[in-house]
Structure formats: C-alpha cells, structure tokens
Residue, then its C-alpha position, 0 to 999 in steps of 0.5 A: m586325710g589323704d595320707v589314708t589311701g591305698p590298700a583297701p583294709r585302711w580305706i575300710g576302716v575310714i568307711v567304717a569310721v565315717t559312717l559310724a559318726q553318721a549313724v550316731l549323728s543321725l540318732m542324735i537329731r532323731s532323739l528329740p522327736l522320737l522323746g517329744l511327748p515325754l518332753t512336752q509333757a515336762a516343759g508344759m507344751a502342747p504334744e504338737a510342739v515338738g515340730q518346733l523341736a525338729a525346725a531348730t534341729s534343721l535350722g542348726s544343720m542349715i547355718f552349718f552347711l552356710w557356715g561351718v565349714g569356712a569357719f574350720p578351714a583348717t581343721p581336719a574333717m574326722r576332727l569336726l566329725m569327732g567335734g559334731c559328736v561331742v557338740a550334740g552329746a552336750a546339748m543331749l545332756a543340756a535338754m534333760v532341763a525341762s524349760w522349752p527355751l533350753l530345749l529349742l536351745a539344745a535342738l538347735v546345737i544339736g543341729l548344729g552337730y549333726g552338720p559336719s556329717a554331710p561335708a566333712g564325711s564327703e571331703i574324706l571319702m572323696t580323698a580316701v576311696p578310689k574313684a571305682h567305688r566311691s559311689v557304693v562308699f558315699s551310699v554305705k556312709q548314706a546308710g548309716v541315715p536311716l540306720g541311727g533313726l533305728a538304733a534310736g527306734l530300739l533304744l530309746p523307747v526301752m531306756l524311757m520305759q525302763a529308767g525315765l527320761g532322763a536316762a534316754l536322754a542321759t543315753s543318747a549323749t552317752v552313745a555320742f561321747a563314745a562315737a567321739l571317743g572311737l573317732a579319736l582312738f581311730l585317728r591315733g594311728v592315722p596322720q591328719a594332712p591338712p585340709r586343701r580348702a578355700a580361705a575362710p571369709q574375713g570379718l564381718a561382711g566376709a561371713l555374711a557373704a559365705p552362703l553366696r559364696l556357696f552358692r555362687v559355686l553350684l550355679a557357676d558350673p552346670r554340672l552341679r546346677t543340674i545335679t543339685v536341681t535333681g536331688l532338690g526334686l528327689g528331697v522334694a518326694q522324699g520328705v513328702l514321703l517320710s511326713y506323710y506316708p504312715v497318716f495317709l495309709s491309716a487316715a486316708a486309706g483306712f488301713t489300721l496303725a498298726t500296717a501302717g507302721l509296718a509298711f513305713a517300717v519295710l520302707q526304711g528297712v529297704g531304704i538302708g539296703g537300697r542305699i547300698a544297691m544303688g550305690w554299687l549300681a552306680d559304680r557299675i554303670g560308671s556314672a553316679t548322673r546318670t543313675l541319679g537321673w534315672l533314681a529320679l524318674a523313677s521316685a516321680a513314678t512311685m510317688v504317683l503310684v503311692g497315691l493310688i493306695g485305697a482302702d481295698t488296696p491288698q495288704g500285700v500290695v501295699m507292702a510290695v509298694s512300701g518297698l519299691a518306695g525304700l529303693a526309688v524314694v529314698s535311696w538316691n542321697g549316697v549317689f547324689l552327694s558322690g555325684l556333686a563331690a565329683a564335679a566339684p572343684d579342687g579342694r572345694v568338696a565340703e563347700v560344694t557338699s555343704a552348699g547341696t545339702f543345704v539345699i535337700f534340706a530346704g527341700y524337706v522342711i518347704s516342701p511338707l509344709v506346701i504339700s500340707a496346704v494342697i491336701r487342705a485345700s484338695g482333700s487328696y493325698g493322691l493329688a498332693f503325691a503326683l504334685s510331690a512328684l514333678p519337681a523329681a520328674l523334671g530333675g531326672a528328664t533334665l539330668l538324662a537329657r544333658g547326657r555327658e555334658a553332666e559327668 
C-alpha cells in the first residue's frame, strides 16, 4: 500500500476502507454471542454455553495473530482484510446448521477472519497516513470496534424477531460479503505494491517457532516491551469492565436492568468518540506513548471509582462515571496500536501489531476469569475492580518514567 501515500483525499479513502473493514469484522465477532440464546436453543445446549462460542472466536483471532501474517507474507494488507470478510461471512452461513460442534468451528473461523483487522489495518495506515495524523487515524480505525458492535445490536435483533434466526445469520454474512466487494472495488483504483514483511518460516519446525520469533521482536526492544506491558494492563481493566459492569450495577449495586443497560450504552457510546479524541490528543501532544501512559493512570483511577458505586449513588453520578470510563478505560486501543507501529522495526509493523494484539487478547480472556475467582472469594466487586486497576497503574507509571526513551 506504499503507493497510496499522498494528497489528503487519497489517504482519507484508505482510512474509510480500513475503518469499514474493522467495523464489519467487529460486527461479525459480536453476532454469535448476540444471537446466543436462539443458537444454543437450536443446538440443544444450555444458554451459558454461549461462552464457548465467545472463547472459540477469541481463540481463532489469537491463532491468526500468531501465524496469520507469516502464512501470507506476499499478500497485500488490504487483500488480507478482504479475505477476512469473506472467510467470516462463509463461517456465518455455516452457523445456520443447528449443530453445536459446527457452531464452535464456525465461531473459530469467524475469529480467524477477524484476525487481519489489527496487523493488516496497522500496516496500511502506517504506510499511507502522514506521521502527524497517525494516532488520530489509528483511533478512528479502532472506533470501528464499538461501532460494529452497535450496528450488530441494532440490526440483528430486528432481523431475528421479524424473520428468524437463519435470516439474522444470513444478514450478518451478507454485510461481510458486501464489505469484501466494496474493498475489491476500492482496490481497482489502487495499484498494490508487494508488502515489505519478514520471510515466512519454512517447514513445520519454522511454523511452530513463528510465535517465538514474534515475541522476540517485542521483547528485544525496550520501547516495544514497555508499550506492550502498558497495553496489557489497559486490556486487563477494559476486559474486566466490559465483562462485569452491567452485572455489577444490577446485581451488586441494586440498579434496575434498564439503568444498567443505559449506563453500559453511555460507556460504549462515549468510547466511540473517546477513541478518536484520544488519538487527536496524542497527535497534538506529539507522542502516542506519553498519551498511553497517562491513559493507563486515568484508567486505573477510574476503575477504583467505578468500584465505589453503590445503591445510594445518584443515577446521574452513575452515568457520569460511565462516561468517564468510556474515555479512560475503553478509548486507548488506537493510541496503543499507533505507538507499537511507530516503534516497530522497518518491515515488521504487521508482525509487531499481531504480537501486541495477541497479548491484549490474552488479557481480555484471562482477566475476567481471575476476577471471577476474586469476586467469589471476597464477595466484593469493589475489591475486584481495584485489583484489576493495578496492572494499568504500574504500566502507565513505568511508561511515563521512561520518558523519551519509550518514544
């Protein structure tokens, strides 16, 4: 994509294409959990089995983060995004068969389809967008994540109620295929230069060692190592908040489900604009890493504040804290990817962002399980939220202490 750099209209078109792909792929990974109740009923499973679908999707994405970029070393990044949409759409159609093993396989493949969104999108934007605008552009792209989830929440339940489960799944697949077609039409006007990536590992031994090669790149560079550790801390806080916030408000703090749902909607809605605002701020400051460090400290403080919400907290205060959480806890992803991409060695942007995103996904998967054990043992959501704030606080303090060494 090196030849798309140039006048603003050209790279703005690239931003639109990449953000569209991000939003559509996000819609795809939200579809099966959103339709979880009718899917589990159709397959003869208990409702809580929907967690298996979410885990399978995350596993598929993590597999791509480890091996996907190396498996397609000569494929242009935009074509990887297009292929991800096609693969996820085909898997969504397979989910129409009421078989639990097939549903788990479909969820895994949907996760594989989502995998290119971070490495391929980062490679495109790093090449196409001028340096002065990268943080805000990366954040615009990451705003596609909650935007896709919002679109899924508005579109799929309507299709489910009006035309049934099969129509809802087919609608999701159609959106993915339409996005792939749109990307293909966009590519017709953009000559594709071969990507500059490291050579793919040869043989089975090389393939098995590929993840070690990815993480060696992260660990060998102090800047990449510090940014990734800070991102992991932010991912822990974000994963816990998104997993437990509605349940905490309704089951522990005593608010109605409607109030809890509204608070969660405020958090997500502010998060869409917040991601763009934090990217703009990073560009104005001139440092994605410093912005990430301050965001990590703000995230930690906000998690402690969230844990102080109780039954006597006014609803207006709950909404204000939810909005603050949307800014501090869920708005950092684009700044994180921008910082990683800027610090990556030449030709290793896709690999570095793959490895970094794998670490974040690991935090998303593991931290809610650990916090669940804390809540069961202590009975305190406040303690659980405070503990989940510690990694972000430590990461942010470390990143800021390193100062310009981390830039």
